[in-house]
KEKE-3310 file (N, C-alpha, C; in steps of 0.2 Angstrom, whole numbers, plus 5000, padded with zeros to 4 digits):
npx = (5117:5113:5121:5119:5121:5119:5123:5123:5129:5131:5137:5142:5145:5162:5177:5187:5183:5185:5193:5192:5179:5171:5171:5166:5156:5159:5165:5178:5184:5189:5176:5167:5164:5150:5134:5132:5122:5111:5110:5108:5096:5088:5088:5083:5071:5064:5065:5057:5044:5042:5040:5038:5047:5052:5041:5039:5031:5038:5038:5039:5054:5067:5077:5094:5110:5124:5140:5157:5167:5162:5160:5174:5177:5168:5173:5186:5183:5175:5185:5195:5188:5186:5199:5204:5195:5183:5169:5162:5156:5167:5184:5198:5208:5200:5194:5179:5163:5162:5174:5181:5174:5178:5192:5192:5190:5177:5167:5156:5140:5131:5132:5128:5129:5127:5131:5134:5134:5137:5127:5122:5119:5114:5101:5097:5105:5099:5086:5088:5093:5082:5073:5078:5075:5083:5093:5084:5079:5090:5091:5080:5081:5078:5087:5099:5108:5118:5125:5134:5140:5150:5157:5167:5173:5162:5158:5149:5147:5138:5137:5130:5127:5127:5132:5139)
npy = (5354:5368:5382:5397:5414:5431:5449:5466:5482:5499:5516:5533:5545:5544:5553:5549:5546:5536:5539:5531:5526:5532:5525:5513:5505:5500:5488:5483:5473:5455:5443:5433:5416:5415:5419:5434:5443:5435:5433:5446:5449:5440:5444:5457:5455:5449:5460:5469:5464:5462:5453:5439:5439:5428:5431:5444:5456:5461:5476:5480:5487:5498:5493:5486:5489:5481:5481:5482:5484:5479:5466:5462:5463:5453:5442:5440:5437:5425:5417:5416:5409:5397:5393:5391:5383:5387:5395:5410:5427:5435:5437:5427:5435:5444:5454:5462:5462:5476:5481:5474:5479:5492:5491:5486:5498:5503:5516:5519:5520:5511:5493:5477:5459:5443:5426:5409:5392:5378:5378:5375:5383:5399:5401:5393:5397:5410:5407:5400:5410:5418:5410:5412:5422:5433:5434:5436:5448:5457:5456:5463:5475:5492:5502:5498:5501:5496:5480:5464:5448:5434:5418:5405:5390:5381:5391:5406:5423:5437:5454:5469:5487:5505:5520:5536)
npz = (5496:5505:5511:5518:5521:5526:5526:5530:5528:5533:5531:5534:5521:5515:5517:5509:5495:5481:5466:5455:5455:5446:5434:5435:5429:5417:5405:5410:5416:5418:5415:5427:5429:5426:5419:5417:5412:5413:5427:5432:5426:5432:5445:5444:5439:5449:5458:5451:5451:5465:5480:5492:5506:5517:5529:5526:5516:5501:5492:5474:5468:5462:5448:5449:5443:5435:5442:5440:5449:5461:5456:5455:5469:5474:5467:5472:5485:5484:5477:5488:5498:5491:5488:5501:5507:5516:5523:5524:5528:5532:5528:5529:5535:5543:5536:5531:5520:5517:5518:5508:5497:5497:5495:5482:5476:5476:5481:5494:5502:5507:5509:5505:5506:5500:5501:5495:5493:5483:5473:5457:5446:5439:5441:5451:5462:5464:5467:5479:5487:5486:5494:5506:5520:5524:5514:5503:5507:5505:5491:5488:5493:5492:5493:5487:5472:5464:5459:5459:5455:5458:5455:5460:5458:5468:5476:5479:5478:5481:5479:5484:5482:5486:5480:5485)
capx = (5116:5113:5123:5118:5122:5118:5125:5122:5133:5130:5141:5141:5150:5169:5181:5192:5180:5190:5192:5191:5172:5167:5172:5164:5151:5161:5167:5185:5187:5187:5170:5166:5162:5143:5131:5131:5116:5106:5109:5106:5089:5084:5087:5079:5064:5062:5064:5052:5038:5041:5040:5037:5054:5049:5034:5038:5029:5042:5035:5043:5059:5070:5082:5101:5115:5130:5146:5163:5171:5159:5162:5180:5177:5165:5177:5191:5180:5174:5192:5198:5184:5187:5206:5205:5190:5179:5163:5160:5157:5173:5190:5202:5212:5196:5190:5171:5162:5163:5182:5183:5172:5182:5198:5191:5189:5170:5165:5149:5136:5128:5134:5125:5132:5124:5135:5131:5139:5135:5121:5126:5117:5112:5094:5097:5107:5094:5081:5091:5093:5075:5070:5080:5072:5088:5095:5079:5078:5096:5090:5074:5082:5078:5093:5104:5108:5123:5126:5138:5140:5155:5157:5173:5171:5155:5157:5145:5147:5134:5138:5125:5130:5125:5137:5137)
capy = (5357:5375:5386:5404:5419:5438:5454:5472:5487:5506:5521:5539:5546:5544:5559:5546:5544:5534:5542:5525:5524:5534:5521:5506:5501:5498:5481:5483:5467:5449:5441:5427:5410:5415:5423:5441:5446:5431:5434:5453:5449:5436:5449:5463:5453:5449:5467:5473:5461:5461:5446:5438:5437:5425:5433:5451:5457:5466:5479:5481:5492:5500:5488:5487:5489:5478:5485:5478:5485:5474:5460:5461:5461:5446:5436:5439:5433:5418:5414:5415:5404:5391:5391:5390:5379:5390:5399:5416:5434:5438:5434:5424:5440:5448:5459:5461:5464:5483:5482:5471:5483:5498:5489:5486:5505:5505:5521:5516:5522:5505:5487:5470:5453:5436:5420:5403:5386:5372:5379:5374:5388:5406:5401:5389:5402:5416:5403:5398:5417:5420:5406:5414:5429:5438:5435:5439:5455:5460:5457:5467:5482:5497:5507:5496:5503:5492:5473:5460:5441:5430:5411:5402:5383:5380:5397:5411:5429:5443:5461:5475:5493:5511:5525:5543)
capz = (5503:5505:5517:5516:5526:5524:5529:5527:5531:5531:5533:5531:5515:5517:5513:5504:5489:5476:5459:5451:5455:5441:5428:5438:5426:5410:5405:5410:5420:5415:5418:5431:5425:5426:5414:5421:5410:5416:5434:5433:5424:5437:5451:5442:5438:5456:5461:5447:5453:5472:5482:5499:5509:5523:5530:5525:5509:5499:5486:5469:5469:5456:5446:5450:5438:5436:5444:5439:5455:5465:5454:5457:5476:5474:5464:5477:5491:5481:5476:5494:5501:5487:5489:5508:5510:5521:5521:5529:5526:5534:5525:5535:5539:5546:5532:5530:5514:5515:5517:5501:5492:5497:5493:5475:5473:5476:5486:5495:5508:5509:5506:5507:5503:5500:5499:5494:5492:5480:5468:5450:5441:5441:5443:5457:5467:5465:5470:5486:5490:5487:5499:5513:5521:5524:5507:5499:5509:5502:5484:5487:5496:5487:5494:5483:5465:5460:5461:5455:5457:5456:5457:5460:5461:5471:5480:5476:5482:5478:5483:5483:5485:5484:5480:5487)
cpx = (5117:5116:5123:5118:5120:5121:5124:5126:5131:5135:5140:5147:5157:5172:5185:5188:5185:5188:5190:5183:5168:5167:5170:5159:5153:5164:5175:5188:5185:5181:5171:5164:5154:5141:5128:5124:5110:5104:5106:5098:5085:5083:5083:5072:5060:5060:5058:5045:5036:5040:5039:5044:5052:5042:5033:5037:5034:5040:5041:5048:5063:5076:5089:5104:5121:5136:5152:5167:5168:5160:5169:5181:5174:5169:5183:5189:5179:5180:5195:5194:5185:5194:5207:5200:5186:5173:5161:5160:5163:5179:5194:5206:5207:5192:5183:5170:5163:5170:5184:5180:5176:5189:5198:5190:5182:5169:5158:5146:5133:5130:5130:5128:5128:5130:5132:5136:5135:5129:5125:5124:5115:5105:5093:5100:5102:5088:5082:5091:5086:5071:5072:5078:5077:5091:5090:5078:5084:5094:5084:5075:5083:5084:5099:5103:5113:5123:5131:5138:5146:5155:5164:5172:5164:5153:5154:5146:5143:5135:5133:5128:5126:5131:5135:5135)
cpy = (5364:5378:5393:5408:5426:5443:5461:5477:5494:5510:5527:5540:5547:5550:5556:5543:5542:5537:5537:5524:5526:5530:5514:5502:5499:5491:5481:5477:5460:5446:5434:5422:5409:5419:5429:5443:5442:5433:5441:5453:5445:5441:5454:5461:5452:5456:5471:5470:5462:5454:5445:5435:5434:5427:5441:5452:5463:5469:5479:5487:5493:5494:5490:5486:5485:5483:5481:5479:5480:5467:5458:5459:5454:5441:5435:5435:5426:5414:5412:5409:5397:5388:5388:5385:5381:5394:5404:5422:5437:5434:5431:5429:5445:5453:5457:5463:5471:5485:5480:5476:5490:5497:5488:5493:5507:5510:5520:5520:5516:5499:5481:5465:5447:5431:5414:5398:5380:5372:5379:5379:5394:5405:5398:5393:5407:5413:5402:5405:5419:5417:5408:5421:5434:5440:5438:5447:5460:5461:5462:5474:5487:5502:5505:5498:5499:5485:5470:5453:5438:5423:5408:5395:5383:5386:5403:5417:5434:5449:5466:5481:5499:5516:5532:5547)
cpz = (5502:5512:5515:5522:5522:5528:5526:5531:5529:5534:5530:5525:5518:5513:5508:5498:5484:5469:5454:5450:5450:5434:5430:5434:5418:5411:5404:5413:5417:5419:5422:5426:5425:5420:5418:5419:5413:5423:5436:5431:5429:5443:5450:5441:5445:5459:5457:5450:5461:5474:5490:5502:5516:5524:5529:5517:5507:5492:5481:5470:5462:5454:5448:5444:5440:5437:5444:5445:5460:5463:5456:5465:5477:5472:5469:5483:5489:5480:5483:5498:5497:5489:5496:5511:5516:5518:5526:5525:5527:5531:5531:5538:5542:5542:5531:5523:5512:5514:5510:5496:5491:5494:5485:5472:5473:5482:5487:5502:5511:5506:5509:5503:5505:5498:5499:5492:5489:5475:5461:5445:5444:5444:5450:5463:5469:5469:5478:5490:5491:5493:5506:5514:5521:5517:5502:5500:5506:5494:5483:5490:5491:5488:5489:5476:5461:5463:5456:5459:5454:5459:5455:5463:5462:5475:5476:5481:5478:5482:5480:5485:5482:5485:5482:5481)
residu = (MET:PHE:LEU:LEU:LEU:PHE:MET:VAL:GLY:CYS:LYS:LYS:GLU:GLU:ALA:GLU:ASN:ASN:ALA:ASN:SER:SER:SER:ASN:ASN:THR:ASN:GLN:THR:PRO:SER:SER:ASN:ILE:ASP:GLU:ALA:LYS:ILE:LEU:GLN:LEU:VAL:ASN:ALA:LEU:ARG:GLN:THR:GLY:CYS:LEU:CYS:GLY:THR:ALA:GLU:MET:PRO:PRO:VAL:ALA:PRO:VAL:VAL:TRP:ASN:ASN:LEU:LEU:GLU:ASN:ALA:SER:ARG:VAL:HIS:SER:GLN:GLU:MET:SER:ASP:SER:ASN:TYR:PHE:SER:HIS:TYR:SER:LEU:ASP:GLY:ARG:ALA:PRO:TRP:ASP:ARG:ALA:SER:GLU:ALA:GLY:TYR:SER:TRP:THR:THR:ILE:GLY:GLU:ASN:ILE:ALA:LEU:GLY:GLN:PRO:THR:GLU:GLU:ALA:VAL:ILE:GLN:ALA:TRP:LYS:ASN:SER:PRO:GLY:HIS:CYS:SER:ASN:MET:MET:ASN:GLY:ALA:PHE:GLN:ASP:MET:ALA:VAL:ALA:LYS:VAL:GLY:SER:TYR:TRP:THR:GLN:LEU:PHE:GLY:ARG:GLN:PRO)
# end
């Protein structure tokens, strides 16, 4: 069973840019129980070729790079959804994807999130997101430069972002 949602948030550059964001693409954090290289390859293959998102023709766009700060934010959300048995872009305390990204130290101008429940593999979750126009549009959004995915139990969280 597929339960899928999407959300995009934008904001102007914040004065409180976090100094930690300069080290965000290093392997400083423990990895999720997914194959990061595979999921990044699947997303970038889609972005490289372009696709149809519902009825919208999406042209090829630049690849995204893995971001450990977004991975941490994704993992926190997937863990909370799994632990508390709920499914939403909003945390139980009302935090949105952009709040979790900021709390993880990711300084951003644009944030997008895909969540999924129940897909067993990287290929299955990317296919499910591709089959959903809103999720597909997030994966094909050329404004995004960074991405990460985390899976806890059956809960997937994919965050996209762009830094100032």
